[in-house]
C-alpha positions as MATLAB code, in Angstrom:
seq = 'RQHGEGGGRTGPAVGAMATQSLMDLLPAVQPAGNHGSMGMSRDDQERYLLSLLTFGLERVAAEPERLANESLAVKKETESHAVDNYSAFLQSAVCVRKVREELEHSGRLLHELAAEVPNLERACAHVQDSAGEVEKLRKDTHTMAKQHNQLLQLLEVPQLMDTAVRNDYYDEALELAAFAKKASDRHPGNNLLVGVKAAVQSSLDQMQAHLLLKLQSNIQLPVCLSVIAVLRRLGRHSDAHLRYTFLECRDRWLSAAFDEAARVGSGAAYPYLCKVTDLARTHMFEIITQYRAIFLDWTSNADEEDNAAGGGADAGLLYAWANARVTHFSGVLERELPRVADGSQIASLLEKVMYCGAYLGREGLDLRGAVTGLFETRLLALCSHALAVARDALDHLLVPHRLVPMPAAVKSRYEEASAGVMSPPAVLLDHPPLAVLSNKLMDLFNELRECAIVSVRTRVADKVGAMLAWSAGRVVSALVDMEAGLSKEERKHFIAMIRAMKQQFFPFISECLKAVFDHAESGLDLVAIGRSLQEVIEVEEEAERKVREEAERVRAVAEAKRQAEAAAREAAAVMQAHEAEQQALAAAAQEQARAQAQAQAQEEEEARAHAKEVEEEEERRLFAEAEGQRIAAAAAEAQRMAAATAEAQRMAAAAAAAAGLFSVRWEGEEADAQA';
ca = [
      22.463  112.572  -38.351;
      26.154  113.335  -38.136;
      26.801  109.907  -39.486;
      24.396  110.661  -42.280;
      25.899  114.030  -43.004;
      29.440  112.712  -42.968;
      28.788  109.602  -45.007;
      25.808  110.642  -47.104;
      22.299  109.250  -46.804;
      21.777  106.065  -44.871;
      20.652  103.049  -46.741;
      17.224  101.479  -46.411;
      18.655   98.690  -44.338;
      20.164  101.117  -41.821;
      16.878  103.091  -41.559;
      14.887   99.977  -41.066;
      17.241   98.806  -38.349;
      17.031  102.165  -36.578;
      13.239  102.207  -36.836;
      13.076   98.702  -35.417;
      15.360   99.667  -32.549;
      13.111  102.629  -31.686;
      10.016  100.495  -31.914;
      11.578   98.015  -29.518;
      12.328  100.808  -27.054;
       8.959  102.527  -27.373;
       6.843  100.230  -25.206;
       9.384  100.452  -22.406;
       9.155  104.286  -22.205;
       5.380  104.575  -22.526;
       3.770  105.953  -19.365;
       1.512  103.722  -17.323;
      -2.043  103.776  -18.562;
      -1.067  105.056  -22.045;
      -2.169  102.123  -24.156;
      -0.819  102.034  -27.676;
       0.653  105.673  -27.814;
      -2.622  107.595  -27.689;
      -4.560  105.027  -29.622;
      -2.106  104.801  -32.484;
      -1.593  101.469  -34.127;
       1.812  100.008  -34.626;
       1.784  100.909  -38.316;
       0.952  104.558  -37.464;
       3.723  104.553  -34.931;
       6.187  103.224  -37.486;
       5.143  105.839  -40.034;
       5.409  108.568  -37.385;
       8.870  107.427  -36.388;
       9.949  107.317  -40.030;
       8.745  110.858  -40.413;
      10.704  111.872  -37.293;
      13.783  110.474  -38.835;
      13.312  112.841  -41.770;
      13.044  115.914  -39.509;
      15.914  118.131  -38.623;
      17.211  118.641  -35.120;
      15.237  121.854  -34.535;
      12.094  120.264  -35.841;
      12.585  117.271  -33.606;
      13.287  119.536  -30.603;
      10.086  121.482  -31.288;
       8.073  118.358  -31.892;
       7.063  117.790  -28.237;
       5.659  121.281  -27.948;
       3.809  120.931  -31.202;
       2.410  117.659  -30.095;
       1.316  119.120  -26.758;
      -0.455  122.022  -28.515;
      -2.055  119.674  -30.916;
      -3.170  117.444  -28.092;
      -4.660  120.385  -26.233;
      -6.512  121.518  -29.341;
      -7.832  118.047  -29.893;
      -8.931  117.848  -26.289;
     -10.822  121.132  -26.494;
     -12.428  120.069  -29.724;
     -13.419  116.812  -28.126;
     -14.965  118.589  -25.144;
     -16.857  120.867  -27.501;
     -18.180  117.929  -29.466;
     -19.091  116.188  -26.232;
     -21.098  119.142  -25.040;
     -22.778  119.541  -28.387;
     -23.637  115.857  -28.684;
     -24.393  115.118  -25.043;
     -27.733  113.411  -25.746;
     -26.224  111.322  -28.529;
     -23.525  110.160  -26.141;
     -26.155  109.197  -23.573;
     -28.192  107.342  -26.151;
     -25.019  105.670  -27.395;
     -24.120  104.625  -23.845;
     -27.601  103.235  -23.281;
     -27.458  101.502  -26.618;
     -24.039  100.101  -25.827;
     -25.253   98.879  -22.475;
     -28.270   97.160  -24.041;
     -26.141   95.739  -26.775;
     -23.686   94.474  -24.179;
     -26.534   92.878  -22.177;
     -27.992   91.299  -25.271;
     -24.573   90.069  -26.281;
     -24.012   88.631  -22.824;
     -27.409   86.908  -22.975;
     -26.629   85.652  -26.465;
     -23.235   84.426  -25.205;
     -24.904   82.503  -22.412;
     -27.335   80.944  -24.845;
     -24.493   80.147  -27.172;
     -22.594   78.477  -24.310;
     -25.658   76.453  -23.383;
     -26.105   75.512  -27.007;
     -22.436   74.544  -27.247;
     -22.813   72.370  -24.136;
     -25.760   70.511  -25.681;
     -24.050   69.990  -29.020;
     -22.098   66.807  -27.903;
     -25.323   65.259  -26.662;
     -26.899   66.079  -29.930;
     -23.963   64.579  -31.764;
     -24.181   61.395  -29.678;
     -27.908   61.160  -30.210;
     -27.402   61.575  -33.894;
     -24.679   58.928  -33.875;
     -26.945   56.575  -31.901;
     -29.767   57.125  -34.320;
     -27.368   56.483  -37.165;
     -26.083   53.275  -35.515;
     -29.614   52.078  -34.786;
     -30.573   52.773  -38.319;
     -27.495   50.783  -39.470;
     -28.354   47.854  -37.230;
     -31.936   47.872  -38.381;
     -30.723   47.936  -41.933;
     -28.280   45.111  -41.244;
     -30.994   43.133  -39.477;
     -33.272   43.673  -42.435;
     -30.588   42.462  -44.798;
     -29.807   39.454  -42.545;
     -33.510   38.632  -42.314;
     -33.825   38.874  -46.025;
     -30.760   36.664  -46.496;
     -32.003   34.172  -43.904;
     -35.344   34.002  -45.662;
     -33.556   33.165  -48.874;
     -31.351   30.504  -47.152;
     -34.082   29.072  -44.920;
     -33.706   25.458  -46.045;
     -29.938   25.470  -45.705;
     -30.155   27.050  -42.230;
     -32.738   24.496  -41.161;
     -30.395   21.685  -42.185;
     -27.524   23.353  -40.341;
     -29.599   23.737  -37.171;
     -30.511   20.062  -37.325;
     -26.834   19.054  -37.083;
     -26.742   19.021  -33.191;
     -29.924   16.931  -33.093;
     -28.558   14.518  -35.681;
     -25.295   14.377  -33.742;
     -27.112   13.513  -30.503;
     -29.167   10.827  -32.278;
     -26.053    9.304  -33.817;
     -24.284    9.237  -30.431;
     -27.247    7.653  -28.674;
     -27.584    4.939  -31.332;
     -23.815    4.251  -31.513;
     -23.506    5.574  -35.100;
     -19.976    6.736  -34.423;
     -18.899    7.151  -38.067;
     -21.856    9.435  -38.846;
     -21.241   11.363  -35.638;
     -17.612   11.933  -36.567;
     -18.612   13.099  -40.052;
     -21.094   15.588  -38.572;
     -18.423   16.823  -36.137;
     -15.953   17.292  -38.995;
     -18.595   19.203  -40.990;
     -19.376   21.502  -38.052;
     -15.683   22.159  -37.402;
     -14.994   22.893  -41.054;
     -17.943   25.305  -41.306;
     -16.939   27.104  -38.088;
     -13.326   27.423  -39.223;
     -14.443   28.806  -42.599;
     -16.668   31.452  -40.927;
     -14.990   32.164  -37.562;
     -17.190   35.129  -36.655;
     -20.565   33.487  -37.280;
     -22.390   33.023  -33.974;
     -24.741   30.426  -35.430;
     -21.866   28.227  -36.564;
     -20.105   28.756  -33.238;
     -23.233   27.582  -31.395;
     -23.600   24.573  -33.661;
     -19.953   23.681  -33.106;
     -20.374   24.004  -29.329;
     -23.420   21.711  -29.395;
     -21.533   19.204  -31.546;
     -18.565   19.325  -29.174;
     -20.909   18.633  -26.252;
     -22.239   15.582  -28.093;
     -18.652   14.504  -28.780;
     -17.923   14.762  -25.053;
     -20.923   12.550  -24.345;
     -19.753   10.081  -27.005;
     -16.259    9.980  -25.505;
     -17.693    9.393  -22.014;
     -19.929    6.629  -23.420;
     -16.930    4.981  -25.107;
     -14.888    5.130  -21.914;
     -17.779    3.593  -19.973;
     -17.955    0.843  -22.560;
     -14.242    0.159  -21.976;
     -15.079   -0.248  -18.288;
     -17.514   -3.088  -19.020;
     -17.099   -6.743  -19.987;
     -16.403   -6.421  -23.742;
     -14.469   -8.596  -26.124;
     -11.547   -7.752  -28.387;
     -13.564   -6.699  -31.500;
     -15.549   -4.179  -29.473;
     -12.332   -2.892  -27.880;
     -10.805   -2.441  -31.325;
     -13.795   -0.432  -32.560;
     -13.870    1.730  -29.418;
     -10.147    2.521  -29.615;
     -10.481    3.265  -33.355;
     -13.240    5.812  -32.645;
     -11.205    7.393  -29.848;
      -8.252    7.697  -32.197;
     -10.449    9.375  -34.835;
     -11.615   11.866  -32.215;
      -8.043   13.158  -32.126;
      -8.206   14.108  -28.468;
      -5.648   11.567  -27.237;
      -2.055   10.937  -28.095;
      -0.990    7.320  -28.526;
       0.645    7.186  -25.081;
      -2.373    8.799  -23.429;
      -4.696    6.426  -25.264;
      -2.709    3.447  -23.925;
      -2.969    4.865  -20.427;
      -6.714    5.518  -20.821;
      -7.319    1.970  -22.088;
      -5.466    0.386  -19.158;
      -7.152    2.723  -16.684;
     -10.656    1.837  -17.926;
      -9.968   -1.893  -18.047;
      -8.417   -1.704  -14.585;
     -11.615   -0.106  -13.271;
     -13.579   -2.983  -14.760;
     -11.240   -5.488  -13.081;
     -11.488   -3.637   -9.757;
     -15.276   -3.665  -10.009;
     -15.170   -7.430  -10.572;
     -12.962   -7.849   -7.478;
     -15.328   -5.677   -5.426;
     -18.303   -7.724   -6.593;
     -16.502  -10.924   -5.584;
     -15.778   -9.415   -2.158;
     -19.441   -8.437   -1.754;
     -20.783  -11.831   -2.796;
     -18.243  -13.871   -0.795;
     -18.130  -11.713    2.330;
     -17.401  -13.681    5.498;
     -15.819  -16.720    3.803;
     -12.178  -16.407    2.833;
     -11.817  -19.598    0.774;
     -14.561  -18.982   -1.850;
     -13.554  -15.314   -2.055;
      -9.901  -16.187   -2.764;
     -10.948  -18.823   -5.320;
     -13.135  -16.260   -7.099;
     -10.415  -13.581   -7.009;
      -7.822  -16.037   -8.371;
     -10.083  -17.038  -11.256;
     -10.851  -13.384  -12.016;
      -7.165  -12.453  -11.962;
      -6.306  -15.339  -14.283;
      -9.012  -14.743  -16.882;
      -9.393  -10.963  -16.815;
      -5.705  -10.038  -16.567;
      -4.884  -12.403  -19.435;
      -7.736  -10.913  -21.460;
      -6.656   -7.313  -20.767;
      -3.025   -8.004  -21.704;
      -4.100   -9.790  -24.890;
      -6.411   -6.915  -25.856;
      -3.717   -4.331  -25.124;
      -1.122   -6.054  -27.269;
      -3.579   -6.716  -30.085;
      -4.849   -3.113  -30.149;
      -1.508   -1.351  -29.812;
       0.557   -4.043  -31.590;
       2.816   -4.379  -28.540;
       4.571   -7.751  -28.386;
       7.552   -6.675  -26.304;
       8.650   -8.802  -23.420;
       8.826   -7.641  -19.850;
      12.546   -7.003  -20.185;
      11.923   -4.846  -23.265;
       9.246   -2.923  -21.393;
      11.679   -2.292  -18.567;
      14.191   -0.984  -21.113;
      11.483    1.223  -22.634;
      10.593    2.522  -19.191;
      14.240    3.328  -18.466;
      14.775    4.931  -21.873;
      11.430    6.722  -22.138;
      10.003    4.477  -24.890;
       6.640    4.747  -26.567;
       4.639    3.717  -23.527;
       7.459    3.889  -20.931;
       6.695    0.390  -19.639;
       3.031    1.226  -19.051;
       1.798   -2.354  -19.441;
       4.583   -3.641  -17.224;
       3.767   -1.070  -14.525;
       0.058   -1.918  -14.648;
       0.733   -5.662  -14.476;
       3.140   -5.140  -11.570;
       0.527   -3.101   -9.686;
      -2.111   -5.784  -10.309;
       0.196   -8.577   -9.094;
       0.990   -6.516   -6.007;
      -2.730   -6.023   -5.348;
      -3.399   -9.748   -5.799;
      -0.544  -10.579   -3.411;
      -2.010   -8.129   -0.896;
      -5.424   -9.835   -1.105;
      -3.783  -13.222   -0.535;
      -1.728  -11.893    2.354;
      -4.848  -10.384    3.977;
      -7.273  -13.269    3.478;
      -5.050  -16.387    3.575;
      -4.646  -16.359    7.407;
      -8.426  -16.881    7.621;
      -8.133  -20.256    5.831;
      -7.395  -22.950    8.428;
      -8.095  -26.164    6.497;
      -5.119  -27.849    4.844;
      -7.146  -29.134    1.892;
      -8.456  -25.621    1.190;
      -4.928  -24.206    1.361;
      -3.779  -26.924   -1.052;
      -6.661  -26.127   -3.413;
      -5.854  -22.412   -3.284;
      -2.168  -23.111   -3.898;
      -3.054  -25.215   -6.922;
      -5.315  -22.478   -8.301;
      -2.708  -19.774   -7.749;
       0.058  -21.860   -9.330;
      -2.178  -22.528  -12.332;
      -2.984  -18.811  -12.526;
       0.741  -17.978  -12.491;
       1.523  -20.547  -15.174;
      -1.418  -19.334  -17.291;
      -0.347  -15.689  -17.040;
       3.247  -16.744  -17.626;
       2.386  -17.181  -21.293;
       2.101  -13.397  -21.379;
       5.257  -12.891  -19.325;
       3.390  -12.397  -16.036;
       4.375  -15.419  -13.962;
       3.440  -14.479  -10.386;
       4.196  -17.803   -8.717;
       7.435  -16.601   -7.196;
       5.658  -13.625   -5.581;
       2.983  -15.639   -3.749;
       4.769  -18.863   -2.745;
       6.149  -17.207    0.376;
       2.614  -16.358    1.537;
       1.594  -20.025    1.493;
       4.827  -21.008    3.263;
       4.116  -18.433    5.980;
       0.543  -19.705    6.347;
       1.665  -23.331    6.655;
       4.272  -22.392    9.261;
       1.639  -20.433   11.208;
      -0.716  -23.428   11.022;
       2.108  -25.665   12.245;
       2.940  -23.313   15.127;
      -0.711  -23.187   16.222;
      -1.097  -26.979   16.115;
       2.136  -27.452   18.082;
       0.960  -24.940   20.693;
      -2.300  -26.888   21.059;
      -0.287  -30.100   21.434;
       1.858  -28.488   24.162;
      -1.222  -27.402   26.078;
      -2.775  -30.876   25.803;
       0.391  -32.587   27.061;
       0.796  -30.136   29.916;
      -2.844  -30.662   30.925;
      -2.498  -34.468   31.008;
       0.748  -34.697   32.990;
      -0.980  -35.277   36.353;
      -1.016  -38.538   38.348;
      -4.739  -39.337   37.932;
      -4.460  -39.063   34.107;
      -1.647  -41.590   33.736;
      -3.988  -44.595   33.845;
      -3.609  -46.808   30.728;
      -6.446  -47.484   28.309;
      -8.593  -50.606   28.770;
      -7.435  -53.767   26.995;
     -10.598  -53.813   24.828;
      -9.834  -50.372   23.418;
      -6.252  -51.436   22.764;
      -7.316  -54.583   20.927;
      -9.849  -52.686   18.781;
      -7.156  -50.161   17.880;
      -4.708  -52.911   16.866;
      -7.360  -54.463   14.625;
      -8.311  -51.134   13.011;
      -4.701  -49.988   12.439;
      -3.489  -53.151   10.758;
      -1.851  -52.481    7.392;
      -1.631  -48.674    7.708;
       0.891  -46.259    9.138;
      -0.361  -45.686   12.673;
       1.148  -44.909   16.080;
       2.476  -47.837   18.154;
      -0.178  -49.521   20.267;
       2.050  -49.228   23.330;
       1.188  -45.531   23.451;
      -2.338  -46.453   24.577;
      -0.827  -47.410   27.923;
       0.247  -43.778   28.340;
      -2.602  -41.279   27.682;
      -0.367  -38.162   27.535;
       1.666  -39.717   24.713;
      -1.495  -40.927   22.987;
      -3.098  -37.472   23.027;
       0.160  -35.823   21.959;
       0.414  -38.301   19.098;
      -3.175  -37.503   18.078;
      -2.457  -33.769   17.978;
       0.690  -34.264   15.910;
      -1.159  -36.607   13.564;
      -3.783  -33.883   13.058;
      -0.985  -31.507   12.100;
       0.602  -34.029    9.729;
      -2.745  -34.720    8.073;
      -3.128  -30.982    7.426;
       0.429  -30.720    6.115;
      -0.054  -33.800    3.942;
      -2.653  -31.901    1.907;
      -0.210  -29.078    1.143;
       3.318  -30.257    1.882;
       5.460  -27.542    0.309;
       9.051  -28.712   -0.082;
      10.538  -25.385    0.960;
       9.060  -25.601    4.485;
      10.297  -29.108    5.299;
      13.337  -27.958    7.240;
      11.448  -25.260    9.121;
       8.590  -27.622    9.985;
      11.116  -30.213   11.165;
      12.793  -27.570   13.345;
       9.473  -26.588   14.897;
       8.430  -30.200   15.481;
      11.887  -30.997   16.893;
      11.693  -28.035   19.249;
       8.235  -29.127   20.398;
       9.420  -32.741   20.989;
      12.436  -31.481   22.932;
      10.114  -29.352   25.053;
       7.834  -32.358   25.580;
      10.788  -34.467   26.761;
      11.886  -31.759   29.167;
       8.314  -31.301   30.399;
       7.926  -35.051   31.085;
      11.218  -35.121   33.007;
      10.252  -32.057   35.046;
       6.825  -33.618   35.738;
       8.558  -36.756   37.063;
      10.702  -34.599   39.345;
       7.678  -32.651   40.606;
       5.444  -35.695   41.191;
       8.061  -38.221   42.345;
       7.459  -37.631   46.043;
       3.752  -38.426   45.666;
       4.059  -41.426   43.347;
       3.782  -44.977   44.509;
       6.247  -47.625   43.411;
       3.901  -48.881   40.704;
       3.062  -45.360   39.490;
       6.737  -44.484   39.330;
       7.434  -47.677   37.405;
       4.602  -46.784   34.982;
       6.010  -43.252   34.551;
       9.460  -44.636   33.736;
       7.824  -46.979   31.214;
       6.171  -43.934   29.613;
       9.566  -42.245   29.314;
      11.004  -45.367   27.667;
       8.042  -45.535   25.256;
       8.460  -41.846   24.436;
      12.147  -42.273   23.685;
      12.064  -45.629   21.928;
       8.617  -45.674   20.243;
       7.063  -42.222   20.011;
      10.024  -40.173   18.738;
      10.974  -42.638   15.937;
       7.314  -42.817   14.863;
       7.118  -39.002   14.560;
      10.349  -39.042   12.517;
       8.835  -41.587   10.134;
       5.714  -39.451    9.846;
       7.775  -36.449    8.768;
       9.549  -38.573    6.171;
       6.214  -39.710    4.811;
       4.689  -36.211    4.812;
       7.442  -34.724    2.659;
       8.451  -37.977    0.934;
      12.065  -37.481    1.897;
      14.706  -39.943    3.022;
      15.486  -37.829    6.091;
      13.068  -36.354    8.571;
      15.345  -33.527    9.700;
      14.941  -34.475   13.400;
      17.938  -35.034   15.649;
      16.400  -37.751   17.810;
      19.553  -38.117   19.891;
      19.563  -34.478   20.910;
      15.771  -34.390   21.371;
      15.693  -37.449   23.664;
      18.902  -36.727   25.571;
      17.085  -35.777   28.777;
      14.914  -38.907   28.531;
      17.992  -41.055   27.844;
      19.704  -39.723   30.946;
      16.695  -40.601   33.088;
      16.569  -44.068   31.516;
      20.296  -44.579   32.109;
      19.940  -43.531   35.752;
      17.064  -45.972   36.214;
      18.975  -48.770   34.484;
      22.008  -48.140   36.689;
      19.864  -48.271   39.802;
      18.212  -51.490   38.623;
      21.630  -52.980   37.853;
      22.872  -52.221   41.335;
      19.747  -53.704   42.861;
      20.226  -56.869   40.803;
      23.886  -57.125   41.865;
      22.915  -56.794   45.516;
      20.244  -59.462   45.087;
      22.799  -61.768   43.495;
      25.126  -61.206   46.419;
      22.398  -62.016   48.896;
      21.491  -65.146   46.974;
      25.193  -66.248   47.027;
      25.327  -65.848   50.811;
      22.131  -67.872   51.208;
      23.522  -70.621   48.958;
      26.725  -70.783   51.011;
      24.636  -71.060   54.157;
      22.531  -73.839   52.582;
      25.683  -75.768   51.603;
      27.039  -75.392   55.105;
      23.795  -76.777   56.527;
      23.992  -79.742   54.130;
      27.552  -80.491   55.204;
      26.476  -80.316   58.831;
      23.686  -82.764   58.160;
      26.141  -85.185   56.519;
      28.512  -84.926   59.456;
      25.630  -85.705   61.822;
      24.823  -88.834   59.831;
      28.429  -90.058   60.048;
      28.454  -89.385   63.723;
      25.241  -91.357   64.172;
      26.942  -94.351   62.474;
      29.647  -94.372   65.149;
      27.167  -93.531   67.924;
      27.049  -97.025   69.173;
      30.790  -97.266   69.545;
      31.367  -93.948   71.112;
      28.114  -93.251   72.959;
      29.575  -91.077   75.534;
      31.919  -89.375   73.146;
      29.122  -88.983   70.678;
      26.825  -87.474   73.264;
      29.507  -85.023   74.267;
      30.407  -84.354   70.661;
      26.740  -84.007   69.807;
      26.215  -81.544   72.619;
      29.282  -79.658   71.535;
      28.171  -79.737   67.876;
      24.681  -78.506   68.923;
      26.226  -75.673   70.835;
      28.469  -74.851   67.922;
      25.540  -75.044   65.504;
      23.495  -72.695   67.666;
      26.416  -70.300   67.892;
      26.977  -70.556   64.177;
      23.247  -70.054   63.502;
      23.238  -67.008   65.741;
      26.302  -65.676   63.970;
      24.690  -66.343   60.627;
      21.496  -64.626   61.758;
      23.514  -61.657   62.906;
      25.464  -61.746   59.622;
      22.182  -61.826   57.691;
      20.771  -58.934   59.716;
      23.969  -56.949   59.267;
      24.068  -57.772   55.567;
      20.450  -56.687   55.224;
      21.189  -53.418   56.991;
      24.252  -52.861   54.803;
      22.192  -53.717   51.738;
      19.431  -51.288   52.671;
      21.933  -48.569   53.485;
      23.771  -49.135   50.208;
      20.465  -49.139   48.313;
      19.430  -45.860   49.921;
      22.818  -44.308   49.180;
      22.790  -45.453   45.552;
      19.233  -44.327   45.090;
      20.020  -40.904   46.591;
      23.058  -40.556   44.332;
      21.071  -41.642   41.277;
      18.257  -39.234   42.102;
      20.691  -36.360   42.608;
      22.447  -37.077   39.332;
      19.140  -37.486   37.501;
      17.692  -34.259   38.900;
      20.841  -32.283   38.051;
      21.018  -33.824   34.584;
      17.313  -33.170   33.995;
      17.665  -29.523   35.042;
      20.734  -29.038   32.827;
      19.030  -30.778   29.924;
      15.890  -28.645   30.373;
      18.019  -25.475   30.233;
      19.938  -26.790   27.222;
      16.796  -27.812   25.400;
      15.145  -24.441   26.141;
      18.160  -22.716   24.577;
      18.095  -25.193   21.669;
      14.376  -24.496   21.199;
      14.934  -20.745   21.016;
      17.872  -21.251   18.647;
      15.851  -23.628   16.454;
      13.046  -21.068   16.132;
      15.524  -18.462   14.899;
      17.272  -20.771   12.432;
      14.355  -21.662   10.133;
      15.889  -22.371    6.666;
      15.028  -23.397    3.208;
      12.958  -25.916    1.444;
      12.397  -29.533    0.343;
       9.747  -31.631   -1.507;
       6.080  -32.347   -0.692;
       4.492  -35.667   -0.050;
       1.596  -37.348    1.637;
       0.993  -39.005    4.867;
      -1.628  -41.535    5.520;
      -2.547  -41.990    9.099;
      -5.256  -43.237   11.298;
      -6.454  -41.132   14.152;
      -6.416  -42.733   17.526;
      -9.687  -44.309   18.502;
      -8.786  -43.816   22.121;
      -8.823  -40.003   21.930;
     -12.507  -39.764   22.939;
     -12.019  -42.219   25.785;
      -8.973  -40.226   26.906;
     -10.920  -36.986   26.803;
     -13.683  -38.577   28.913;
     -11.058  -39.833   31.374;
];
């Protein structure tokens, strides 16, 4: 007020600000329980405050008292009205209570109704949706009725597709598949077209499986071309995958053919290997030809290796397949070839395999170098087995009662039968162990003659040489073991067998090897092989030489004695001529000469006895020395030959040319076996 009095009336903005400040303070100073300043609204309060602002200080100071009096008057008036209108108040209270109860009941009903409204909305929406679906179904049914013929044709597409696939109408089937795919792509949300496309795709799967099965059967190139063309039109395979699929299917067909050959030829290795070789030659050549004709692949093996290293179009797929097939064929040969024991069958198989390799070589698949080693191994195994049998036969026959020579009739028949052919010396019939050993080796050479591979000549010669060296050592050791129980004639026969073995048997075996492989050299070191036999022969020859020298010396002594007797007889004749003249002297001289002759005869007898004793002693000494040297030499030679045999078995080397051997088996083998 002072501010207003000093500066004039306050502006509207200042009054409004003051009124707002009082209004902001008013709720804070209201007593508890006094709601809204005695029931006044905010507008009434603002008007009342504005009126207060227009009052003077005295009026404002008296305002509380005025308000209290006014409030008391209003209270009394209210009490008076309440007493006067008591019944109306009661009726109003009852009415208010009933109204409140009805309102509460109505509120509950309204709440229940509000809770059911969403269900009602959903039911209405469902009814609306059902009505829409029914309407859509009606429209679709109406449309389907209009397009009945077209729909019937569309629904017949899967059946037509299945019929085309079953009857090999691949072009029509592919056209139907393209039609179904195009229709489905044009209307992606149509369930009918989706179902038709699925059925068509199922038929396409069956067609693809049928085509792949056809590739796994015995079909020719035109059929292969048509099958691959259909598979390409299917569009499910890339070119590389199609190459792989083709080779995989044809490989299954080839494997089935091999399995059928194994089933038919079970138990017999030779016919099975012949069948497998023919199948490999014809079918592998056919598959490679079909592959190159279909995929226009005329690259060589070297080019395929380069493609495989550089990631070419097929990455050497044909080369890898051919390599796997050659490996499988080599495995079959390696597994079954040891079961073939006949040389002629091995030769026939070798010829078939070499022809197969040369035939496939026209397509760059020459497999001869991969399988030659298998036949070499088989021939060496056959040779080792035959030599082992020969060793056992010789060892079994080296006993005294089996050293009896063959009868002369058998020997003469053999000489007649073997005339004009390459046959063992007839002298071997006098020695059954050598005859049987020769028979066993001739069996081996006859087997080798059928399939004399040049590359095994040296190794076969080493094995035969080792066996002959062992035989020589075994004969020498048998002589040492049996010498104490042999008679003079048996020992002489044994030494003759050693000479025949060294001088007849070993050279004959060398000639046989030359004839088998048609080579100028046999590869046998006969000097080294027969060294132990030569030492025994030299010892025997030295002993015989010494015996002959001693006999010559004895004969010289006897001749000197005979000459002395002749001279004595001549002297007696001369003395008889002068007997008449010198009877007495002659008698005395005769007596003296008789005494001298007796003494000389006694001395000569003693000299002969002494010479005989010296001769026998010298013979025993020489024989003991010869036997000691021979036994030591035989033992050293046996050790050396055993080491040479082991070394020869480790040093098997390379190859030479094949040839034939014509021989005649010994007719005395059966007689020897009976003996």
